[in-house]
N, C-alpha and C positions, 0 to 999 in steps of 0.2 A: 286828682281823683275827687269825685263828688259823691256823697252818699245821700240817699233820699229816704225819708220815712213818712208814709202816708197814714192818715187816720180819718175817722168820721163816717165810714160806711156802715151799712146796716139794713134792716128791714123796715120799710115804710109803706103806708097805704097809698093808693093812687090819689093824687092831689096834694100829697104831703111834701115836706121839705127835708133836705139834708144839707150839711155843710162839710165838705171834704177839706182836709189840710195836708200840706206836704212841706216838711221842714228839710232844708238842705244843710249839709255840713261838709267840711273839707275846703276845697279851693273855690269857695262860693263867689269870690271876686271875679271869676272868669265866666260866670253865667250871664248870657245875654238874652235868652228866651226861656220861658217856663210854659209848660202846657199840660193839659189833661187829655188823655186818650181813654177809650173804653173798648172792651171786647166782650161781645155777647157770645153765648154758646153757638158754635157752628158758623160764626161770622168772623170777618177779618177785623183787626184792630183799627179803630178810626179816631181821627182827631175830633175832640169835643170843643176845646177852646185853647187859645194861647194868649200870652201877654209878653211883650218885650220889656226890657229894663226901663225903657222910657214910658211904658204904660199903654202902648198901642195894643188893642185887643182884636181878636178874630174868633168867630164862632161858627160851628157847623149850623147849617140851616135848620136842622131838626131841634136845636136847643135855643135858638135865638128868641129872646123875650122871656125865657124861663130860667136860664142859667146865667150866672155872672162870675167871671174870673177876676181875681184881684190879687195883688202882690204886696208884700211888705219886705222891701229890699233890706231894711235894717235888721229884720228878724229872719231873713232868708227863708221866708215862708210864702207859699202860694195857696190860695183858697179857691174852692169852687162852690158857690152857693147855688143849690139846685132847688127850684120851686116848681110847683105844679107837676110833680113827677108822674110819669106814665109807666105802664107795664113795659113799654118798649125801651125804657131807660135802664132796665135791668141788665147789669153787666159787671165785669170787673173793671174798675177804674184805675188807671195808671198815671202817675206823675212822671213827666219827662222834662229834663232841662238840657239845654244846649250850651256847651262850653266852647268859647273861642280858642281855648288852649288845646291844641291838637284837633280842633274842629270835631269834638266828640259829643255824643248824646249819652245821657245817663238816665236810667229808669228806676222807678221805685218798685216795690214788691207787689203792689196792687192791693186794692181794697174792694170788697164785694158790696155792691148796691143791689138790693132786691126790692122791687116795687110790686106789691101784691096785697090783695084784700084777704 
C-alpha cells in the first residue's frame, strides 16, 4: 500500500505561480512512476505531467513550457511547479503513483487550484 498527501493548492491570479507537493508513504520502494492529473468541472480527468524514477518526464501539450514536474526519490516527494497560470488551469489536481507491486495505481485526495482575478 502507498499513501499520498498533496499540498500547495490555492487561489492565484492569472499569470501567477503555484507549487504543488505530493508526499508518499508506505511501500514507496515499489513506486516507478509519479504523475499529476487534473479534473476541471464537467471535464474528464487528464494527465498533466509524469516522471519516472529515472527522471524521464512527460507533459500535456497545454502545460509545456509553463509547468515543471520534479521528484525527490529520497524524500518520496513529487512536485509540480506551475508558472504563467491561466484560468483554464483551474481544476482539482491529483497526485498519482504507479507501483510495480501488484501493478497498482494509488491516488491522492486532490488539491484545488483556482486561477482567477
